[in-house]
C-alpha positions as CSV (number, residue, x, y, z in Angstrom):
1,M,133.1,93.2,89.9
2,N,134.2,94.6,86.5
3,P,134.1,98.8,86.4
4,R,131.4,100.2,84.6
5,R,132.4,101.1,81.0
6,T,131.6,104.2,79.3
7,P,128.5,103.5,77.0
8,N,128.2,104.4,73.4
9,L,126.5,107.7,73.7
10,T,124.7,107.3,70.3
11,M,122.8,104.4,72.0
12,L,121.2,106.5,74.7
13,G,118.3,108.8,74.5
14,Q,118.7,112.4,75.9
15,A,118.9,113.1,79.4
16,E,116.0,113.8,81.6
17,A,116.0,116.9,83.9
18,V,114.9,116.2,87.6
19,P,111.1,116.9,87.5
20,D,110.1,120.2,89.4
21,P,107.9,119.1,92.2
22,T,106.2,122.6,92.0
23,R,104.9,122.0,88.5
24,Q,101.2,120.7,88.0
25,V,102.2,117.2,86.9
26,L,104.2,115.1,89.4
27,R,106.5,112.4,88.6
28,P,107.5,110.4,91.7
29,V,109.8,107.6,89.7
30,W,111.8,108.2,86.5
31,W,115.2,107.0,84.7
32,N,117.6,109.9,84.8
33,Q,120.0,109.2,81.9
34,G,122.4,112.1,83.0
35,A,122.9,110.4,86.4
36,G,126.0,108.1,85.7
37,P,127.0,106.4,82.6
38,R,124.1,104.4,81.9
39,G,121.5,106.8,84.2
40,A,120.2,105.8,87.1
41,L,116.6,105.2,89.0
42,Q,115.5,108.5,90.6
43,L,112.5,108.7,93.2
44,I,110.7,111.4,95.3
45,D,111.2,110.0,98.9
46,Q,107.8,109.8,99.9
47,T,108.4,109.0,103.4
48,L,109.6,112.8,103.8
49,L,106.8,114.6,102.4
50,P,105.1,116.9,102.8
51,N,107.8,119.0,104.8
52,D,110.7,118.0,102.9
53,V,111.1,117.1,99.2
54,Q,114.1,115.1,98.4
55,Y,115.2,112.8,95.6
56,I,116.7,109.6,95.9
57,T,119.4,108.4,93.2
58,C,119.3,104.6,93.4
59,V,122.6,103.1,91.7
60,T,122.5,99.7,93.8
61,L,119.8,96.9,93.7
62,Q,119.8,96.9,97.5
63,Q,118.7,100.5,97.1
64,V,116.0,99.8,94.8
65,W,114.7,96.8,97.0
66,D,114.8,99.0,100.1
67,A,113.1,102.1,98.7
68,I,110.2,99.8,97.6
69,K,110.2,97.9,101.1
70,T,110.3,101.4,103.2
71,L,107.7,103.2,101.1
72,Q,110.0,105.5,99.7
73,V,108.4,104.8,96.7
74,R,104.8,103.4,97.1
75,G,101.5,102.7,95.1
76,A,101.1,100.0,92.9
77,P,101.7,101.4,89.5
78,A,104.7,103.4,90.9
79,I,106.2,100.3,92.5
80,G,105.8,98.4,89.2
81,V,107.6,101.2,87.2
82,A,110.4,101.3,90.1
83,A,111.1,97.8,89.6
84,A,111.2,97.7,86.0
85,Y,114.0,100.3,86.1
86,G,115.4,98.5,89.1
87,V,116.4,95.8,86.8
88,L,118.6,98.2,84.8
89,V,120.2,99.2,88.2
90,G,121.0,95.8,88.9
91,L,122.1,95.1,85.4
92,D,124.5,98.1,85.7
93,E,125.7,97.3,89.1
94,F,127.0,93.9,87.9
95,Y,127.9,94.9,84.5
96,E,129.6,92.0,82.4
97,I,130.1,89.9,85.5
98,D,128.2,86.8,83.9
99,D,125.3,86.1,81.5
100,W,123.2,89.1,81.3
101,R,120.1,86.9,80.9
102,F,121.0,84.8,84.0
103,R,121.6,88.2,85.9
104,T,118.1,89.8,84.8
105,R,116.5,86.5,86.3
106,Q,118.4,86.7,89.5
107,I,117.4,90.7,89.7
108,C,113.9,90.2,89.1
109,D,113.6,87.2,91.8
110,F,115.3,89.5,94.3
111,L,113.0,92.5,93.7
112,A,109.9,90.3,93.8
113,T,110.7,89.6,97.7
114,S,110.3,93.5,98.5
115,R,106.4,93.5,99.0
116,P,103.8,91.0,98.5
117,T,100.5,92.6,97.7
118,A,100.7,95.1,94.7
119,V,100.4,92.9,91.6
120,N,102.1,95.7,89.5
121,L,105.3,94.6,91.0
122,F,105.2,91.2,89.8
123,W,103.5,92.2,86.3
124,A,106.3,94.5,85.6
125,L,109.1,92.1,86.8
126,D,107.6,89.4,84.6
127,R,107.3,91.7,81.5
128,M,111.2,92.4,81.9
129,R,111.9,88.8,82.3
130,R,109.8,88.0,79.1
131,K,111.8,90.8,77.2
132,A,115.2,89.4,78.4
133,E,114.2,85.9,77.3
134,A,113.0,87.0,73.9
135,L,116.3,88.9,73.3
136,P,118.9,86.7,71.1
137,A,121.1,84.7,73.2
138,G,124.5,86.0,72.0
139,L,123.7,89.8,72.0
140,E,126.4,92.0,73.6
141,W,125.7,93.0,77.4
142,E,125.4,96.6,76.2
143,A,122.9,96.0,73.4
144,A,120.9,93.8,76.0
145,F,120.9,96.4,78.6
146,Q,119.5,99.2,76.3
147,S,117.1,96.8,74.9
148,L,115.8,96.5,78.4
149,L,115.9,99.9,79.2
150,I,113.6,100.6,76.3
151,E,111.3,98.0,77.6
152,A,111.4,100.1,81.0
153,H,110.4,103.1,79.4
154,A,107.5,101.5,77.8
155,I,106.0,100.4,81.0
156,R,106.5,103.9,82.4
157,N,104.9,105.5,79.5
158,E,102.3,103.3,79.3
159,D,101.3,103.5,82.8
160,A,101.1,107.4,82.4
161,A,98.9,107.0,79.4
162,M,96.6,104.4,81.5
163,C,96.3,107.2,84.2
164,R,95.1,109.8,81.7
165,A,92.6,107.4,80.2
166,I,91.4,106.4,83.8
167,G,90.8,110.5,84.2
168,A,88.9,110.7,81.2
169,V,86.7,107.7,81.9
170,G,85.9,108.6,85.6
171,R,85.7,112.4,85.4
172,D,82.0,112.3,84.3
173,L,81.2,110.3,87.7
174,I,82.1,113.7,89.4
175,P,79.2,116.1,89.4
176,D,79.7,120.0,89.8
177,G,79.2,120.7,93.6
178,A,79.9,117.2,94.6
179,G,81.7,116.0,97.8
180,I,84.2,113.0,97.4
181,I,85.8,110.8,100.1
182,T,89.1,109.4,99.0
183,H,91.4,107.0,101.1
184,C,95.0,106.5,101.3
185,N,97.0,108.1,98.2
186,A,96.1,106.9,94.7
187,G,97.5,110.1,92.9
188,A,100.5,111.0,90.9
189,L,102.6,109.8,93.6
190,A,101.4,106.3,93.5
191,T,101.9,106.0,89.7
192,S,104.2,107.3,87.0
193,E,102.1,110.6,87.0
194,Y,98.5,111.9,87.4
195,G,97.4,109.2,89.4
196,T,94.2,106.6,89.5
197,A,91.6,107.6,91.9
198,L,92.8,111.1,91.8
199,A,93.0,111.0,88.0
200,A,89.2,111.4,87.9
201,M,89.5,114.5,90.1
202,Y,92.3,116.1,88.1
203,A,90.4,115.5,85.0
204,A,87.2,116.9,86.2
205,H,89.1,119.8,87.8
206,E,90.5,120.4,84.4
207,A,87.2,120.3,82.9
208,G,86.1,123.3,85.0
209,R,84.1,121.4,87.7
210,K,83.9,122.6,91.4
211,F,84.1,120.0,94.0
212,R,85.4,119.1,97.5
213,V,87.6,116.2,98.5
214,F,87.5,114.8,102.0
215,V,90.8,112.9,102.7
216,D,91.0,110.2,105.0
217,E,94.2,111.0,107.1
218,T,94.8,106.9,106.6
219,R,96.5,105.4,109.7
220,P,99.0,104.3,110.5
221,L,101.5,105.8,108.1
222,L,99.3,108.8,107.2
223,Q,99.5,108.5,103.3
224,G,96.4,110.5,103.1
225,A,97.4,113.4,105.4
226,R,101.1,113.6,104.1
227,L,100.5,112.8,100.5
228,T,96.9,113.3,99.2
229,S,96.2,116.5,100.8
230,W,99.6,117.7,99.5
231,E,98.8,116.8,96.0
232,L,95.2,117.9,96.0
233,S,95.8,121.3,97.4
234,R,98.9,122.1,95.2
235,A,96.6,121.5,92.4
236,G,94.1,123.8,93.3
237,I,91.4,121.5,94.3
238,E,89.4,122.0,97.7
239,T,90.7,119.6,100.1
240,I,89.5,118.8,103.6
241,L,91.5,116.6,105.7
242,M,89.8,114.4,108.4
243,C,90.4,111.4,110.7
244,D,89.8,107.8,109.2
245,N,86.8,107.5,111.8
246,M,84.9,110.7,110.7
247,A,83.8,109.2,107.4
248,A,80.4,108.0,108.8
249,V,79.8,111.4,109.8
250,I,80.2,112.8,106.4
251,L,78.1,110.3,104.8
252,A,75.5,110.8,107.1
253,Q,75.3,114.4,106.7
254,K,75.4,113.9,103.0
255,Q,78.4,116.0,102.5
256,A,79.8,113.4,100.3
257,Q,78.1,112.0,97.2
258,L,80.6,109.3,96.2
259,V,83.8,107.5,97.0
260,I,86.8,107.0,95.0
261,V,89.8,104.9,95.9
262,G,92.6,103.2,94.5
263,A,93.6,99.3,94.2
264,D,96.8,97.4,94.8
265,R,95.3,93.9,93.2
266,I,91.9,93.1,91.9
267,A,90.8,89.4,91.7
268,A,88.9,87.8,88.7
269,N,85.6,88.6,90.4
270,G,86.3,92.0,91.4
271,D,87.5,91.8,95.0
272,T,89.9,94.5,95.8
273,A,92.7,94.7,97.8
274,N,93.8,98.3,98.9
275,K,95.3,100.2,101.8
276,I,93.9,99.0,105.4
277,G,90.6,101.0,106.2
278,T,89.2,100.9,102.5
279,Y,86.9,97.8,103.3
280,G,85.6,99.8,106.4
281,L,84.8,102.7,104.0
282,A,83.0,100.8,101.6
283,V,80.6,99.4,104.3
284,L,79.9,102.8,105.3
285,A,79.2,104.0,101.7
286,A,76.9,100.9,101.1
287,A,75.0,101.9,104.6
288,H,74.5,105.4,103.6
289,S,73.8,104.4,99.6
290,V,76.6,106.3,98.5
291,P,78.3,105.1,95.4
292,F,81.6,103.4,96.0
293,Y,84.2,103.3,93.2
294,V,87.6,101.8,92.6
295,A,90.2,103.1,90.1
296,A,92.9,101.2,89.0
297,P,94.7,100.3,85.2
298,V,94.0,97.0,83.8
299,T,97.6,96.0,85.2
300,T,96.1,95.7,88.6
301,F,93.8,93.1,87.8
302,D,95.2,89.5,88.7
303,T,92.8,86.9,87.0
304,S,94.9,84.1,88.2
305,I,93.1,84.6,91.7
306,K,89.6,83.8,91.7
307,D,88.5,86.1,94.5
308,G,89.7,88.0,97.5
309,S,90.7,85.1,99.7
310,G,93.5,84.4,97.4
311,I,95.2,87.8,97.5
312,P,98.4,87.8,99.7
313,I,98.3,90.5,102.4
314,E,101.4,92.1,103.6
315,F,101.6,92.7,107.5
316,R,104.1,95.3,108.6
317,D,106.0,96.1,111.4
318,A,104.1,96.6,114.6
319,E,106.0,99.9,115.4
320,E,104.3,101.4,112.5
321,I,101.3,101.2,114.8
322,R,102.9,102.2,118.2
323,R,104.4,105.5,116.6
324,V,103.5,108.6,114.7
325,G,106.9,109.4,113.2
326,L,109.7,109.0,115.9
327,D,107.2,109.4,118.7
328,R,106.0,106.2,120.4
329,F,102.6,106.7,122.0
330,A,101.8,103.1,122.9
331,P,103.2,100.6,125.1
332,V,106.1,98.7,123.6
333,E,104.6,95.3,125.2
334,V,101.4,95.7,123.7
335,P,100.9,93.4,120.5
336,C,99.5,95.1,117.4
337,F,97.6,93.9,114.6
338,S,99.2,95.4,111.5
339,P,98.0,94.4,108.1
340,A,98.9,96.8,105.6
341,F,95.9,96.0,103.1
342,D,92.2,94.7,103.3
343,V,90.1,93.4,100.6
344,T,86.7,94.9,99.8
345,P,84.1,92.5,98.3
346,A,82.9,93.2,94.7
347,S,79.4,93.4,96.1
348,L,80.3,96.6,97.7
349,I,82.1,98.3,94.9
350,T,79.8,100.3,92.4
351,G,82.2,100.3,89.7
352,I,85.8,100.1,88.7
353,I,87.2,102.7,86.8
354,T,89.7,101.5,84.2
355,N,91.7,103.0,81.2
356,K,89.7,100.7,79.3
357,G,86.3,101.7,80.6
358,L,84.0,101.5,83.5
359,I,83.3,98.1,85.0
360,H,79.6,98.2,86.0
361,P,78.0,96.0,87.6
362,V,81.1,94.4,89.0
363,T,81.0,91.0,87.9
364,P,83.3,88.3,86.3
365,D,81.9,88.7,83.0
366,R,82.1,92.4,82.8
367,I,85.6,92.2,84.0
368,R,86.3,89.7,81.2
369,Q,84.6,91.9,78.7
370,I,86.6,95.0,79.7
371,L,89.9,93.4,79.9
372,G,89.3,91.5,76.6
373,R,90.3,88.1,78.1
């Protein structure tokens, strides 16, 4: 392996400071240009939240893969952004060993094996591949690196803009005094900033509306309890944490007037894969005539998949069910059923809040109209 060369500093942008987690805008994934000769991928380690806010600096491709696989970075849009920057980490690690285009393909193929369900991962990697293929074959390695870094920045910045747009579309669905149920974490921590499902809540809060959010704890890894309740409470939004099996009571008592969740992949007909437990919440909402909304950028749609039956579902280690943290509370010899996601049929979804507008009703024709395809 060749040693890393000091780059031409005139080719680089200004160094980005480490984001302050106490600020209003959370940024869980970013490229810190000041970390190393060409910069490095930095992440908030979400496995340690809310008790400990620590940053990870990824300087090897394996570190990026591990961060995605172990949920140190999670949420479909954030995974996509991390993977785009991960391509640069891999190129920097193997600087000038061989052809940069060949190396880019290898890196993208490797990162694609980290998690199977979130479509943004594959969308971002495909975009980085296409960018590499479009660059001149004889381009110097450094110039190719900088061109691909610009593309990764664009992916990150476009995601942030899409999240803001989702908030603008979704905020008017939240009336003053409403109760909202949300599941897992589809906030700033799941994106480049601001969020998807939580974007609508942040935008309504910024507009001066008062409402409360009931947060499912989201077993088995407690993303709602650990992440969403932390995000919303630090933003000054009234937050009530509950166990997953309490949603039916909240709906029956008419304490919640709508449900808003995120998505990891949406099929061409609107069937939506999201964190395990989402489908059950949608069934409960339908039983109580409560609107059920999905919030996602258009990059989360996978129109190559006809319906939810074609969405690959990730299965996780059984120990994630047997344990809470380091404490095992179930017999090790008992087998576990451990899908990380389920699929909510489009028939149970009132509308999909996207950066291009509200998809309502959720039909293939309306989806094509909003997506412009």
